[in-house]
C-alpha positions, -999 to +999 in steps of 0.1 A: -030+073-146-015+082-112-024+074-076-050+095-060-043+118-030-063+094-008-041+065-019-009+084-013-021+094+022-030+058+030+003+046+016+022+071+039+002+059+069+009+023+060+046+030+057+047+046+091+028+018+108+051-008+091+082+009+102+069+013+138+065-025+138+101-029+124+089-047+093+104-045+058+085-033+028+096-056+001+077-044-029+055-014-039+036-014-072+009+007-088-013-015-108-027+006-136-053-021-146-071-019-112-058+015-101-046+001-069-013+004-049+000-030-040+024-034-011+042-065+000+053-064+037+078-090+047+072-122+027+036-128+036+015-097+041+000-081+010-019-048+013-039-032-016-049+004-014-080+013-034-085+046-051-106+059-022-077+051+003-093+020+017-068-007+026-074-044+019-052-068+038-048-102+023 
């Protein structure tokens, strides 16, 4: 399975916001079990992008 268009759009927006804040994206992974994109920003901020493009910050 591959990321949805909504996930890819949300991922792009997240990358732009992250770079505007001069933060590093340390890790990006597509979890096929949950169909989510997981992004680690810096050492502490984890964002999950659901298949509908919604972002969960944890």
